[in-house]
N, C-alpha and C positions, 0 to 999 in steps of 0.2 A: 504492499499500501504506502503512493506516495503525500506527502503532508508537507504541505507548508509551512512555515514557522515566522511570525507578523514579531522579530522585537528587538528593542530599540538598546536594550542591556546587554552588552558585548559577552556578557560574563553569564550570563542567565541562555544567553542564545546560541552559546555555544555548546553546555553542558547540556540541555534537551536538546541539542542537534546529536550530540554525542553516545545519547542514552536510548535514546529511540533509533538508533542508527541499531545499534547492539540491540536491541526490539526486533528488530527487521524491516524495519520502515525504510523509505528510501526520502531523504530529507533535502529540503532548499528552506536556504536562510535568507532573510531577507533584514534589515536594521531599521528600514522608515518607511513612512504610508503609503507614497507614492511610489518608491517603487514596488513595495509589497500589493498594493495595488494594480498595477499594470501586471506583475507575476503573476496574481490571481486571476487573472482576466485574462492573460494567454497560453498559460499553461494549465493542464489538466490534473488534479488533483482528490484527492477521495477525503479530505478534510484539510483544513486551517485550525491553526493556535496564533490567534492575534489578541494582540498588547491592546488598550487602548490609547495610553498616555504614548503616543508616536509623532515622530518632530515628520515637519513637513505637512502633513495628512493624518488628523485622528482617527483612533480606530475604528472611531462610529461611522466617521463618514467613508471610510475604507470599504465596511459594509455594507455600510447603507447601497454606496451604488454597485456592488458585487450583485447586490438582489434584484437592482433597478435593468442591472445589463444578465439579469436570468444566470447569475454564477451559483449552483443550488448545493455546492457542497456544505457537507453539516461544517458548522463555526464552533469552535470553543475559546470564550474569550478571557484573558487574562487581562486582570488590572488589580493597580494597589490599592484601590477604590474599595471600600468598600459597604457606602451606604447602599438602603433597598433600591432609591433611586438610579442610580448608577447600573444594578442588575436589571431592573425594568427599562431601563433606557438601553442597556444590550439586547436583552431579548427583540422588542419593540424594534431593532434597528434590522434584526434579522440573527440572531445568534439562538445555537442549538444547545449550549449549553456554558454555564459561567463558573470560573476559579478563583478566586479571589486571593492574592500574592500574601504572605508567604504560602505558601503550599509541598505537598508531601509529593514529590516526581512520580512515588505507585500510585496514585489518585488521578494525577494529569492520566498515564497510561490508561488505566483502568475507564478514563472516562471517553477519553479518544478512541478505544478499541471498542465499546457502546457503541458510538456514534456513529461507527463507520457500520458496525451489523448492523443498528439500524435504518441505516440510511440505504442498504443493499437488501434489506427485506426480511434479516436475521435477526429473531428474537435471544437465539440461545448463544452464550462464549463455543460452545463447540458446533464446528461446523461438520456436517458427513455426506457422504455420498456411495449409499451400498456398506460395503465391509470396511472403506477408509475413512477416519474421523481425526480432525486437526480442531486442538487445544487452541483457542487464539491466546487463551491469558497464560500458558506455559509455552506456545510455541510449538508444542510435542504432536508428531505424528504417526497417526497408528493404522495397521494395515490386519484386521480380524485378532485386534487387541495387543498384535507384537508392534516393537517400537520401530519406524524407518527411521534412519539417516537421510538427513535430504543436508543440499549443498543452501546457503543464506539465498540463492537467486533461484534456485528450485523451489524452495519454501516460497518465496513470493508470487513466482509463478503459482505453484496451487493456492496457496491461499487465497490470491485475487480471481480465483476462477472459481474456488468454492462458495469466495463472498457473492457468484454471481453466478450461482448453478442455474441452470438449463439455459440460459443466453448464451449467443453467439459473441464471443469476444475477437477480437480481429486482432491480428500483431500491431497494429499500430498503438492499438489502444492500451494491450499488454506492455509495450515498450513505453508508455506514455506515464504507467503507473508501476512498474517495478523497478524503475530506474531516478535518478536524480537531474538536474538539469544540467551539471556537469560530467555527467558518465558519457563517456565512449559508447552510442547506442547503436549496436550494430543489429539488424533484425536476425541474422542468420542465425544468433544465439538462442533465440527463443525455439525455431524449433528444434537444438541440439538438446534445450533443458528440456521440454516435451519428450523427447524421446528418453530421457535417464529417467524421466520419472516416470513411465509407464514400465521402465525395466524394472522400476522398483517399485510398482504399485499395484501392473498387471496393464496390459496392452493395451485396454477396453477403459481405463478410466478416464480417455481422454481423446474424444471422437474430433477429427480434422474435417470439417467443412469446408468443401474445396473450394477457394477461390472467396470465403469468407473471414477462417479462422479456424477457433478452437473453442469445444463447446464440453462441461464436464454437466453429467448427467446420472441420477438414481440410473443404476444395470434395471432396473423394472420401469421406468417411464418411457 
């Protein structure tokens, strides 16, 4: 899953970026409202972590502009403000959740996971497709109850397909959502990852839809 962080505190921004990357997310980081608005308007994200007290353009204005542009990714608002009126203003501007500073990183990650799950129509933290299970909390994948070891990129690709189970996902969409902005994106690697996942989880776990992309479905659907 690809996440944009818009945070002007350098230390906090880098800490969040490093922590989320270690939890399997592809992260882009922006440090002001103008740049953050541009990135959110032109790139594809599964979620955004947005500070309200930003230079150039404040976070509420950035969020309001995104929503008017019909950018519908879930947004988790961060702010040092802790009054009920600031919370209401953020939610009314289109935020999906709210977290006041200081906060525990574990809580932020849990809220982020929940936002991404709900945005893709998944209520449970455990995603399933036949005998394959992916626990979004632990990052563990099992087949028939037994653990399956995936590389970071294999996990990201499988996670995205499982979040969007039953839908056809193009190579372009996969590239946009499993790699950050600075990654050297090569569409040929997607096929390599799919082949590796099939070897580990079964040849039928991911279907190739000729000319369109890939799809992951329950075997009996």
